[in-house]
A tleap script that builds the chain and sets N, CA, C and O, in Angstrom:
source leaprc.protein.ff14SB
mol = sequence {
  NMET ILE SER ILE MET ILE VAL LEU VAL VAL
  LEU VAL LEU SER VAL LEU THR ILE ASN LYS
  GLY TYR ASP TYR LYS HIE THR ILE ASP PRO
  PRO ALA GLU ASN VAL ALA GLU GLU LYS SER
  GLY GLU CLYS
}
set mol.1.N position { 6.253 29.264 19.142 }
set mol.1.CA position { 4.946 28.659 19.338 }
set mol.1.C position { 4.373 28.131 18.025 }
set mol.1.O position { 3.807 27.038 17.983 }
set mol.2.N position { 4.519 28.906 16.962 }
set mol.2.CA position { 4.006 28.478 15.662 }
set mol.2.C position { 4.754 27.241 15.175 }
set mol.2.O position { 4.156 26.344 14.581 }
set mol.3.N position { 6.042 27.194 15.422 }
set mol.3.CA position { 6.821 26.041 14.967 }
set mol.3.C position { 6.377 24.751 15.671 }
set mol.3.O position { 6.378 23.680 15.065 }
set mol.4.N position { 6.001 24.859 16.937 }
set mol.4.CA position { 5.511 23.675 17.667 }
set mol.4.C position { 4.207 23.177 17.047 }
set mol.4.O position { 4.009 21.970 16.904 }
set mol.5.N position { 3.318 24.103 16.678 }
set mol.5.CA position { 2.060 23.721 16.043 }
set mol.5.C position { 2.313 23.031 14.700 }
set mol.5.O position { 1.660 22.037 14.380 }
set mol.6.N position { 3.253 23.553 13.921 }
set mol.6.CA position { 3.575 22.954 12.624 }
set mol.6.C position { 4.115 21.546 12.823 }
set mol.6.O position { 3.725 20.629 12.100 }
set mol.7.N position { 4.997 21.360 13.782 }
set mol.7.CA position { 5.561 20.033 14.058 }
set mol.7.C position { 4.455 19.067 14.468 }
set mol.7.O position { 4.442 17.922 14.016 }
set mol.8.N position { 3.536 19.502 15.309 }
set mol.8.CA position { 2.438 18.634 15.742 }
set mol.8.C position { 1.527 18.261 14.573 }
set mol.8.O position { 1.098 17.113 14.467 }
set mol.9.N position { 1.234 19.210 13.708 }
set mol.9.CA position { 0.385 18.929 12.545 }
set mol.9.C position { 1.066 17.919 11.630 }
set mol.9.O position { 0.421 16.977 11.170 }
set mol.10.N position { 2.341 18.095 11.360 }
set mol.10.CA position { 3.068 17.164 10.503 }
set mol.10.C position { 3.123 15.778 11.140 }
set mol.10.O position { 2.982 14.771 10.447 }
set mol.11.N position { 3.328 15.724 12.453 }
set mol.11.CA position { 3.365 14.444 13.155 }
set mol.11.C position { 2.022 13.712 13.049 }
set mol.11.O position { 1.983 12.517 12.760 }
set mol.12.N position { 0.936 14.430 13.282 }
set mol.12.CA position { -0.393 13.825 13.204 }
set mol.12.C position { -0.682 13.335 11.790 }
set mol.12.O position { -1.185 12.226 11.608 }
set mol.13.N position { -0.367 14.151 10.793 }
set mol.13.CA position { -0.604 13.740 9.407 }
set mol.13.C position { 0.242 12.523 9.044 }
set mol.13.O position { -0.223 11.649 8.312 }
set mol.14.N position { 1.456 12.453 9.535 }
set mol.14.CA position { 2.314 11.298 9.260 }
set mol.14.C position { 1.730 10.030 9.864 }
set mol.14.O position { 1.704 8.986 9.212 }
set mol.15.N position { 1.260 10.113 11.105 }
set mol.15.CA position { 0.669 8.934 11.760 }
set mol.15.C position { -0.587 8.495 11.016 }
set mol.15.O position { -0.793 7.300 10.807 }
set mol.16.N position { -1.426 9.441 10.617 }
set mol.16.CA position { -2.643 9.091 9.886 }
set mol.16.C position { -2.305 8.431 8.550 }
set mol.16.O position { -2.952 7.460 8.157 }
set mol.17.N position { -1.309 8.946 7.859 }
set mol.17.CA position { -0.921 8.378 6.570 }
set mol.17.C position { -0.381 6.966 6.733 }
set mol.17.O position { -0.711 6.078 5.948 }
set mol.18.N position { 0.439 6.758 7.742 }
set mol.18.CA position { 1.000 5.421 7.991 }
set mol.18.C position { -0.119 4.443 8.329 }
set mol.18.O position { -0.131 3.324 7.817 }
set mol.19.N position { -1.054 4.842 9.177 }
set mol.19.CA position { -2.160 3.958 9.535 }
set mol.19.C position { -3.027 3.647 8.325 }
set mol.19.O position { -3.499 2.518 8.184 }
set mol.20.N position { -3.244 4.612 7.459 }
set mol.20.CA position { -4.026 4.378 6.247 }
set mol.20.C position { -3.315 3.375 5.350 }
set mol.20.O position { -3.962 2.541 4.718 }
set mol.21.N position { -1.997 3.449 5.291 }
set mol.21.CA position { -1.227 2.496 4.495 }
set mol.21.C position { -1.318 1.085 5.045 }
set mol.21.O position { -1.388 0.125 4.278 }
set mol.22.N position { -1.317 0.947 6.359 }
set mol.22.CA position { -1.431 -0.376 6.961 }
set mol.22.C position { -2.829 -0.955 6.752 }
set mol.22.O position { -2.978 -2.172 6.648 }
set mol.23.N position { -3.846 -0.112 6.690 }
set mol.23.CA position { -5.216 -0.590 6.501 }
set mol.23.C position { -5.480 -1.029 5.068 }
set mol.23.O position { -6.435 -1.764 4.818 }
set mol.24.N position { -4.648 -0.590 4.117 }
set mol.24.CA position { -4.872 -0.918 2.712 }
set mol.24.C position { -4.631 -2.403 2.477 }
set mol.24.O position { -3.618 -2.950 2.913 }
set mol.25.N position { -5.564 -3.054 1.787 }
set mol.25.CA position { -5.420 -4.484 1.511 }
set mol.25.C position { -4.645 -4.646 0.201 }
set mol.25.O position { -5.146 -4.326 -0.877 }
set mol.26.N position { -3.429 -5.142 0.315 }
set mol.26.CA position { -2.580 -5.286 -0.859 }
set mol.26.C position { -2.906 -6.578 -1.589 }
set mol.26.O position { -3.168 -7.604 -0.962 }
set mol.27.N position { -2.892 -6.526 -2.907 }
set mol.27.CA position { -3.085 -7.724 -3.716 }
set mol.27.C position { -1.885 -7.869 -4.646 }
set mol.27.O position { -1.255 -6.883 -5.027 }
set mol.28.N position { -1.582 -9.110 -5.002 }
set mol.28.CA position { -0.454 -9.358 -5.898 }
set mol.28.C position { -0.953 -10.118 -7.123 }
set mol.28.O position { -1.928 -10.865 -7.044 }
set mol.29.N position { -0.295 -9.927 -8.228 }
set mol.29.CA position { -0.625 -10.667 -9.438 }
set mol.29.C position { -0.060 -12.076 -9.330 }
set mol.29.O position { 0.962 -12.282 -8.676 }
set mol.30.N position { -0.716 -13.053 -9.966 }
set mol.30.CA position { -0.156 -14.410 -9.945 }
set mol.30.C position { 1.161 -14.448 -10.713 }
set mol.30.O position { 1.362 -13.647 -11.626 }
set mol.31.N position { 2.053 -15.357 -10.364 }
set mol.31.CA position { 3.320 -15.446 -11.092 }
set mol.31.C position { 3.086 -15.711 -12.576 }
set mol.31.O position { 2.108 -16.360 -12.946 }
set mol.32.N position { 3.971 -15.216 -13.415 }
set mol.32.CA position { 3.818 -15.350 -14.869 }
set mol.32.C position { 3.825 -16.814 -15.296 }
set mol.32.O position { 3.169 -17.159 -16.279 }
set mol.33.N position { 4.542 -17.679 -14.595 }
set mol.33.CA position { 4.612 -19.094 -14.963 }
set mol.33.C position { 3.230 -19.733 -14.887 }
set mol.33.O position { 2.835 -20.462 -15.797 }
set mol.34.N position { 2.502 -19.471 -13.824 }
set mol.34.CA position { 1.170 -20.066 -13.665 }
set mol.34.C position { 0.219 -19.572 -14.742 }
set mol.34.O position { -0.609 -20.338 -15.236 }
set mol.35.N position { 0.325 -18.316 -15.106 }
set mol.35.CA position { -0.538 -17.753 -16.136 }
set mol.35.C position { -0.242 -18.429 -17.477 }
set mol.35.O position { -1.167 -18.758 -18.220 }
set mol.36.N position { 1.019 -18.635 -17.785 }
set mol.36.CA position { 1.402 -19.270 -19.051 }
set mol.36.C position { 0.915 -20.717 -19.086 }
set mol.36.O position { 0.457 -21.184 -20.129 }
set mol.37.N position { 1.006 -21.426 -17.976 }
set mol.37.CA position { 0.544 -22.818 -17.933 }
set mol.37.C position { -0.965 -22.902 -18.111 }
set mol.37.O position { -1.464 -23.805 -18.782 }
set mol.38.N position { -1.689 -21.967 -17.517 }
set mol.38.CA position { -3.144 -21.967 -17.645 }
set mol.38.C position { -3.550 -21.713 -19.095 }
set mol.38.O position { -4.476 -22.350 -19.597 }
set mol.39.N position { -2.866 -20.790 -19.771 }
set mol.39.CA position { -3.202 -20.478 -21.159 }
set mol.39.C position { -2.894 -21.676 -22.059 }
set mol.39.O position { -3.686 -21.976 -22.953 }
set mol.40.N position { -1.778 -22.366 -21.856 }
set mol.40.CA position { -1.431 -23.508 -22.697 }
set mol.40.C position { -2.375 -24.670 -22.425 }
set mol.40.O position { -2.623 -25.473 -23.325 }
set mol.41.N position { -2.904 -24.784 -21.226 }
set mol.41.CA position { -3.833 -25.856 -20.898 }
set mol.41.C position { -5.209 -25.650 -21.524 }
set mol.41.O position { -5.946 -26.612 -21.738 }
set mol.42.N position { -5.557 -24.394 -21.819 }
set mol.42.CA position { -6.868 -24.111 -22.393 }
set mol.42.C position { -6.918 -24.479 -23.875 }
set mol.42.O position { -7.989 -24.777 -24.402 }
set mol.43.N position { -5.776 -24.460 -24.543 }
set mol.43.CA position { -5.759 -24.719 -25.985 }
set mol.43.C position { -6.027 -26.147 -26.319 }
set mol.43.O position { -6.044 -26.513 -27.495 }
savepdb mol mol.pdb
quit
């Protein structure tokens, strides 16, 4: 009986963690080439 409860708790925590990961808004840095071109254009 205790093992079933442990499995259910782990399952619920896994689903919550996965959903939290999907809700996270990921951002990416601009490519290095564009950054270098912008810096050379400012000079």
